[in-house]
N, C-alpha and C positions, 0 to 999 in steps of 0.2 A: 110674180112668182107662184106656181100652182101648188096648192096644198093638197090636192086630191091624190091620194095612191093608197093602195092596200097596205095598211100596216102589217098584217101578217105575211106579207111578201118581202117585208126587209130581212137581212141577213143577221137575225139575233143570235144565231147560234154560234158565230165566229168569234165573240168576245164575251161569252157567259151572259148573254142577254142584255149587253150594253153595246150601244153605238155611239162614236165620237160624233160631236157636234160642233161644227164652226158657225160661229155667230158673226153676222156680218151687218153693219150699219146700212140700213136700206137706202137712206139719202147719200151718204158720202162713199159708200161701198168699202169703207175701212173694215178690216177684220178686227173685232172687238175682243173676242175670247173663243176658247176652247173648252167644251164641257162634255158630259156624256148623258145620254138618255136611255132609259128602259122603255118598255112598251107603255107602262103607267104614266111616265114624265111625259112622253109624247102625246099621250091622249089627253092629259091634264093641260099641256100647252095648247093643242088645238081646241079644247074645250073652253078654257078661260081667257086665251088670248094674250097670256103672260108667259114668256119663255120659262119653263120649269125643267130642271135637271133631276138626276139620280146623283146624289152626293156619296161618293165612294167612301170618303172618311167618316160621314154621319149616318150612312147606311139607310137613308131615307130619301123621299122627294124633296126638293129644294127649289122653291121659286126665286129666281134671281131678284134681289131687292127685297125680300120679305121682311127684312130688318132695316136696312138702309133707306128704303122706298126708291132706290134706282132701279127700277123694274126695266124689263125689256118688253116693249109692246110688240107682238107678233104681226108681221107682214105677211110672211108666207115661209113655207118649208119645202126643200127639194131634196132629192136622193142623187147620189153619185151613181156611175155606170154599174157598179157591183152591188148597189144597194146596202152598203155596209158603212156608209157615212152619210150624214146629214149636213145640208146648208141651210141654216135658219137665218133670214133677213128680218130685222127688227128695228124699231125706233127707241134708241136709249133714253131714258128719263134719268139724266143725270150720269156721273161717271160709271162707267163699267167694271174698271179694275178697282181692286180694294185699296190700292195706293192712290186712290181718287184721280186716275188717269182716265181719258175717254177710252183707251184701248189697253188691255194688258200686253199687248206687243208694241212697244214704244216706238219702234220703226215702222209700224204697219203703213203702207201707203194709202193714201184716200183720194178723194176726188175734190180738187181745190174749188172748182166750180159750184159742185153741189154744196160744200160747206160754206161758201160765200152766199149762196142762194138761201140756205137754211139761217144764216145770220141775218139777211136782210129780212127774211119773213119773221123773225124774233123782232127786230127793229120795227116793223110795221105793225106788229101786235103790241108792242110795249111803249114805243114813241119815247125812248129815255132822252132827258135834257142834255143838251150839248152835243148830239149826234148829228152828224152831216146828212145821214140817211134819214133821220126824223125830219130835218128842215126840209130835204127834198119831198117826202111825203106830205108835209104842211102845206107846199107849194102847189101841189096838185098835178095832174097828168100833163097838162099843157107845159108847164115848166119843165117836167122831167124829160118829156119828148123833145123838147128844145134842148136840152143838154145832151141827149142821145145824137141829135143831129150835129151839135157843135163838135162833139167827140168823135163823130164819123169823119166829119171833115178834117179834123186834126189827126186822125189816124190815116187819111188818104194822103195828107201832105207829108206826114212823116215818112210814109212809103216811098215818096218820090224824091225827098229833099233832105231827109235826116239818116242817121246811122240806125242800125238794128236795135241798139239799146232804147232810142227814142221811139222808134215803131212799136217796140213791145211794150213800153210805158204807156203810150196812147191807146193801144189795143187793149190793155188791162183796164184802162178808164173807161174805155167803150163797153167793155163787156160788164163792168159795174154797173153802169148806168142804165144798160139795156135790162139788166136783172132787176133794177129798182123799177123801171117802167113797167115790166111784165107784172110784177108785184102789185103795182098801184092798180092794175086792170084785173086783179085776181087770179094772175097766171104765174107761171113759173119757168125756170131755165129747163126743168124736167119736162113741161108740156112741149116745149119748142124741141127737145130731143126726141120727143115721142113722134113728133112730125117728120123729123129727119129720119128716124127708124122706119117709119111706115113708107117715106119715099124710097129707101134702100130696098124695101121689100123684104 
């Protein structure tokens, strides 16, 4: 996401110097919250890399997570077609909602594959005991690649010999093991998506 734009070209005068800001999880694409920024909040966000708003109740700049520690690490900022609304993509560190939920919008859709990929990345980093994913990482790339092969065959067999429910179950297993294999090689599903996007042109 491109964060290079002329701050002064934004439509600050439409709402008394404030712009609504939609915050989106850069990984899962889930909408996390809505806030407001003035010029100073936007400049602070771009300068420090932590999403900062103008609090209408406190009448001051407010960095998300300044007391809870649940900051929003900036990935990028984009404007809409009228230059009067901002879309901020960020990596949340902890729950975004004050009710300890990941999103202030409880029904906000997300990207299930991206969330799975993020969970697998966490497993790769933390290696919790008793986790099947941890076990796979411990067994190494060869074993994980073997599992991808097995799941691929099972998916193909389900496609020709079983019902849709069985096929979907095998496809889900294949996607999971493929995501683990990519992580074991230092890659991610997002990297594969970029290849697909480049092919699409």
